N, C-alpha and C positions, 0 to 999 in steps of 0.2 A: 896345603900347608897351613899350619896354624902357629901363631906366635905364643910363646910361653911367658908367663910372668909380667905381662904388660899391665901397667898401672895408670899411665898417662898416655893420651893420644893427641898428637899435635897435627892440626889440619891447615893446609893452604886454603885459600878462599877462591880467587878467580880461577875458573877451569877445574876446580876440585869440588866445591860446594855449589858454586854459583856460576851460571852462564852470563857473564857481565859484558861480553863483546858488544852487543848491540848499543848500549849506552856509551861505552868507551869510544866506539867508532864514531858516534854522533859528536861526542865532545871533542875528539881529535880532529875530525873533518871540519867542524865549525871553526875551531881555533886556527887551523892552518889556512883556511879560506879568508879568515879575517885579516891575515897578513899577505894576501895575494899569493899564496903558495898552493901547489896541488893538493887536493884533499885526500882523504883516506877512506878506504872501503872496509866493509866488515871482513872480508877475506884477508886484506892486508893486516889489519889489526890482530887477527887471530894468530898471525906469525910473529907480530911485533911485541906483544905483551909478555910479561913475566919477570921483568928486571926493574920494575918501578916506573913512576910517571916521567921522570927525567929522561930515561932511555927511550921510553915510548914516544915522547915528543921529539927527541933527537932522531929516532928512526923515521917518524913521520916527516920531519923537515928534510931528511936525506932521501926519503922514499926507498929505504933499503933496511934490511936487517942489521947491516953494519953501518952505524952512523958515520957521516963524513967527519974527517979530521979538521975541516976548516969551517965549522959552524961558528957563527959569531955568538959568543957567550951571552952578550946583552940581548940579542934577538931571541936566543933560546929561552932566556929567563922570561921574556915578554910572552912568548908563545905558551910556555909552561903555565904562567899565570892565567892566561886566557883559557887554556885547556881546563884548568881547575874550575873556573867560572862556568864554562859550558857544560862540563861533566856534571857539576852540582845542579845545573839548570834542568837537566833531563829528569830529575827526580828519581832516577834509577828505575824508571817504570818499565823499561825494556829488559831488565835483568830478572832471571828466574832460577830457582833452585833446580839442580838436576834431579831426575827421578830418583826416588827413594832416600834422598838426603835427610829431610826432616824426620821421617819415620825411623831411619837408622840412628840418627843422633839421639833421638828420644829413647830408643831402646838401650843404646850404649850408656846413656846417662843414668837410666833407671837401673842398669846392672852395676853401677858404682864406679864406673871409669871417670877419672878426671880428664877434662878435654880442654885444649887450648887452641887458639887460632894464631897462626904465624904466617903473615902475608907481606908481600912487598908493596902492597897497595898503600898509598899515603894514609896515615892514621885518621886524618880529619874525615874521611869518607866512611870508614869502616863501621862505627857504631850504628849510623843511620841505616846503612844497607842491612846490617844484621837484625836491627829492630823491625825494619820493614818486612823482612822475610820470616820474622818470628823465631829466630834461632839464637839470639844474643845470650839468653839465659842459660844455654847449655855450656858456656865456656867460662872457665875459672880465670883465664888470662887472655887478653887480646893484645897482640903485638903487631904493630903496623911497620911499614917500610922505613919510617923515620923514627921509630921508637929508640933504635940504637944507631950509631954512626955508620954501621955496615948492614947490608941486606943479605938474604940467601943468594948465593950458596955458602956465604960465611955462616959458621955455625953459632954465632954469638947468642942469638935469640934461643936456640935450643939448649945451649949450655947454661943460660940463664934460668930456664925452666927446670932443668935438672938440679941446679943448685937450690932454687926456691922450694922445690918439692922434695928435696933430699932423695933423689932417686939415682940409680945407676943407669948408664946408657941403655942397657938391655931392657930396662923397664919402661922405656918411652918409645912409642911407635910414631913415626911420621907418615902422613898420608898426603900425597900430592899428585900433580899431573905433569910437572916439568923437570928437566934435568937439574934446575936450581934447587928444587925440593930434594931430589935424590942425593945431590952432592952435599947439601947442607946436612942431611941425615948421616951420610957416610963420614963427613967431617967431624960430626959429634959422636960418631961411634954407635948410633942407634939404628935399629931395623927400620925399613921403609917400604911402604906400599906405593906402587905407581899405577895411576889410572890412565886408561887409554884414550878416553873421550875428550880430554881437555886441550890446553894450548901448550905445545912444546916446540915452537919454531918450526913446525912441519916435520919433525922427527918422531919416529915411533919411540915411545917411552921405554920400551924394552932395551934399546940401545944404551941407556944409562944404567942398566943392571940393578934395578931395585930387587929387594928380597923376593917380591912377588908382584905380578902384574894382574890387575883386575879390570874387567870390562864395565862393571856396574858397581855403583857405590854400595848398594845393599849387600853385595858379596862380602863387604867388610865384616859383617856380623859373623860370618862363618869362619873368619880367620883369627878371631879373638874370643868369641862368645862362650865356646864350649870350655876353653881353658880358664876363663874367668869364673864360669859356674863351678868349675872343679875347685878352684882356689877358694871360693866363697862357701863351698859345701864342706 
């Protein structure tokens, strides 16, 4: 399957471009233990991330994918603040780009695609991570989880991109690894690629019914490249 007429590609970050779980797990584990709570493992964090830092911390405090209804808001805010400190303290040295990400982004950029980043990750962490991985310059727009009052699966960020770049929904492709990405794209009316290797609360991404499912990031080139070359020719 190839998408036709794509001009802008919006990417999720964690679980799509970047394997960030090692650092997130360290940050959350240290934050929880600082308040004498049970810590967090890498395997737990893999299923807990995707809805922003507030929800991640709530899941860690609850030790469950479904946060407890009786969490003390004041304690939650304190643990969240400590998580921010601990996550920043990791220096993001345990995070790595997935195979083929940098090369594929470079090729898409060279082919003339506009590319944007739409993540639920707190904005304060995003520029440093992108710079550290050497990919920040590929993106025309960087939208974090607190850029707007709502996060994915709400389509606000994607609709903002469509308005800014004066595009129709069919001209923008969303690429992500979780049902939040798939739902955000569907809510915005744009096509979406689901990647199998990321973090999706333990569920196969195919269950969220993206337009196409890819196992490797580099396969994205074949879903858009030929059509782009045709348009440019």
